[in-house]
VEXVO-586432 format. One line per field, with one value per residue (C-alpha): x negated, y, z negated; residue in one letter. Coordinates in steps of 0.02 Angstrom, whole numbers, plus 50000, padded with zeros to 5 digits. Each point is the difference from the previous one (the first is absolute). Layout:
<sites>
east	X, ...
north	Y, ...
up	Z, ...
resn	A, ...
</sites>
This chain:
<sites>
east	52137, 50025, 49855, 50054, 50008, 49827, 49935, 50072, 49923, 49830, 50017, 50044, 49845, 49890, 50066, 49968, 49822, 49966, 50061, 49893, 49847, 50030, 49987, 49846, 50080, 49970, 50146, 49954, 49994, 50171, 50070, 49931, 50081, 50168, 49969, 49972, 50184, 49935, 49851, 49862, 50054, 50179, 49943, 49889, 50151, 50096, 49855, 49983, 50186, 50024, 50127, 50125, 49980, 50159, 50065, 49951, 49828, 49976, 50046, 49878, 49857, 50030, 49995, 49840, 49920, 50056, 49966, 50157, 50186, 50100, 50098, 49838, 49940, 50166, 49993, 50158, 49921, 49914, 49937, 49817, 49869, 50023, 49858, 49885, 49813, 49891, 49966, 50185, 50043, 49867, 50066, 50179, 49948, 49906, 50147, 50120, 49888, 49988, 50130, 50126, 49891, 49854, 50118, 50059, 49819, 49957, 50153, 49951, 49827, 50079, 50108, 49849, 49908, 50154, 50018, 50154, 50085, 49993, 50066, 50038, 50164, 50007, 49939, 50136, 50033, 49933, 50045, 49868, 49984, 50104, 50083, 50177, 49960, 49926, 49844, 49929, 49816, 49931
north	49385, 49824, 49895, 50031, 50188, 49997, 49899, 50126, 50146, 49913, 49963, 50182, 50052, 49880, 50068, 50178, 49957, 49905, 50148, 50121, 49887, 49982, 50190, 49996, 50126, 50021, 50025, 50185, 50019, 49920, 50111, 50152, 49940, 50004, 50181, 49941, 49951, 49834, 49994, 49872, 49918, 49985, 49923, 49882, 49950, 49959, 49897, 49903, 49963, 50099, 50117, 49966, 50109, 50094, 50018, 50183, 49957, 49867, 50125, 50129, 49876, 49917, 50171, 50045, 49833, 50002, 49815, 49919, 50033, 50028, 49841, 49903, 50070, 49954, 49822, 50029, 49931, 49835, 49971, 49981, 50126, 50164, 50096, 50078, 49975, 50150, 50030, 49989, 50120, 50122, 49991, 50027, 50146, 50082, 49969, 50085, 50152, 50044, 50089, 49913, 50021, 49908, 49867, 49968, 49988, 49874, 49896, 50006, 49934, 49862, 49950, 49999, 49871, 49899, 49827, 49993, 49866, 50116, 50160, 50147, 50094, 50131, 50175, 50127, 50136, 50173, 50171, 50104, 50179, 50115, 49856, 49936, 49822, 49853, 49910, 49838, 49982, 49842
up	49688, 50063, 50064, 50181, 49970, 49922, 50146, 50124, 49904, 50007, 50186, 50033, 49904, 50097, 50165, 49945, 49947, 50162, 50104, 49899, 50017, 50187, 50012, 49886, 49883, 49816, 49883, 49986, 50190, 50020, 49863, 50093, 50162, 49912, 49956, 49821, 49992, 49930, 49882, 50018, 49836, 50060, 50165, 49899, 49894, 50159, 50067, 49837, 49996, 49840, 50081, 50139, 50154, 50048, 50177, 49999, 49934, 50132, 50136, 49933, 49977, 50170, 50083, 49908, 50044, 50181, 50024, 49929, 49989, 49842, 50039, 50007, 49833, 49919, 50072, 50101, 50157, 49978, 50177, 49954, 49949, 50091, 49918, 50129, 50003, 49957, 50187, 50042, 49859, 50060, 50179, 49941, 49890, 50144, 50118, 49879, 49983, 50185, 50105, 50113, 50156, 49919, 49934, 50178, 50059, 49864, 50045, 50184, 49953, 49895, 50148, 50116, 49894, 49949, 50079, 50112, 49895, 49848, 50079, 49888, 50012, 50138, 49963, 49959, 50125, 49965, 50064, 50086, 49942, 50106, 50092, 49988, 50044, 49904, 50052, 49935, 49966, 50075
resn	M, T, D, S, E, L, D, L, T, R, R, I, G, L, R, L, R, A, A, R, H, A, R, R, L, S, L, A, E, L, A, A, L, T, G, D, L, Y, S, K, S, R, I, S, N, Y, E, Q, G, L, R, R, L, S, V, E, G, A, R, S, L, A, K, A, L, G, N, V, S, A, T, H, L, L, C, L, E, D, N, G, D, F, A, L, S, A, D, E, A, Q, L, L, D, A, F, R, R, V, D, A, D, W, Q, R, R, V, L, A, C, A, R, A, V, Q, P, E, E, L, E, L, L, P, L, P, S, R, R, H, R, G, A, N, R, S, A, T, V, S
</sites>
């Protein structure tokens, strides 16, 4: 590998480690979140820059982490550090685990406390059970 390739492999590893630390996960916990598709030693090798993370691996690990994208892990987007804090990761994890109705409620709360100059995108329409029309939660 060239020096620039080695540098990229190290940066990928650092991003993976930072995302794992932001979630306060051990190597074993992250391995378990991948369904043991990746062992803790393999993840450690990625973090240390000993092995290069593949696109597929980045997608799997990003999904397991839930606080970064695969493109971020692979250094394909260099717009700053996008890793979430532990609180943000916990909120995102909880949001993803609830049903669509609760997700809409959480988004409505976020909009209620959001300053006007930083408005969130509008809520998507949803269909009421037994009705043929859409209604927007506000």
